[in-house]
N, C-alpha and C positions, 0 to 999 in steps of 0.2 A: 504494500500500500504506500502511496506517496501522499504528501500533504495536499489538501484541497485548495489552499491559499498560498501561493508562492509570495515570498516577501513578508509573510505574516510573522509577527513576533509572539512566541509562546511564553506563557508565564511559567517560570521554573520554581517549583516548590520542593523544599527539603522536608521529607516526611520524618516522623519520629525515629524510625529505625535507622534512617540515614544519619541523623544527628547523633544517635547513640553510637553507631559504628565509627563516626568521625572522632568522637570523644574517646572512644576506646583505642582507636589508632594513635591518637596523640599520647595517651597514657602508656601504650605499649611501645611507642617510639617509631612506628612505621609511617606515621604522618608527622611532618615537621610543622609545628605550630607557627613558625616564623615565615616560611616560604609557601607551604602548600595552600593556605587560604587564597593567595594570589592566583595559584593554578586553578583552584576551584572557581574563582570569579571568571577566569578566562573560559573554562569549560562551560559554565552556566551561560555565558554570553554566546558561545558558539552554538550550543544546543537550543538556545532560545530562538535562533533564526534557522537552524538546520538540524532539527532533532532526528530526521530520517537519514542523515548522512552516514553514520556508521552502519556497516553491513549488519544484517540480521544474524543472530547467533543460532546455529542449528539446535533445534530442540526447544528454543524459547518462542513464546508467542510473537507474532509479527510486529506488534507495537512495543516490544521491549528491545532495548539496546544497551550497550555498555561502552564506556570509554576507559582506557587504561593509561596511566602515566607512571613514570619512574618513581620508585620509593625515595624517601629521604636519603640524603648522603650518609646518614648513620648506617643505613643498610644498603650496601653497594649492589645487591642483587635483588631481583624481583620487581614487581610492579604493584600499583594500587588500582583496583577496579571499582568504578562507579557504575552501578546499574540503574537504569531508569525506564519509566513507562511513559509512552506518549498517549495522551488522552485527547485525540483529535477533535472530538465534538466540543470539548470545553476549552480548547486552545491552551492546554497545560502540559507540562512535563513534570512528572513526579520523580524526584530522586529517591530511589528505594533503599539502596544500601551502598556501603563502601567496605571493601575488604582487601587484605593483602593477598596477592597471588604470586606464585613462583614463575 
């Protein structure tokens, strides 16, 4: 599925599970509280205009996507994955979760 309104700006909403995962990542050290919030702002801005841009992930519903970015410099290997759901009818993107992946 593709967006019905090109150039449309979606409202990006951080759900409670996302917020809890972010806080946990900060406490565990795989999210850098000094630099990763800037990365999150850039990701939110990108998906506000192009939520369908990342390819669909096999086995996930079509309206769900994920964006990965490098872990904090404290952890030289692995990535952080943000999963989100596109709610086309409401013009929203819901940030569902954030987790560390290898």
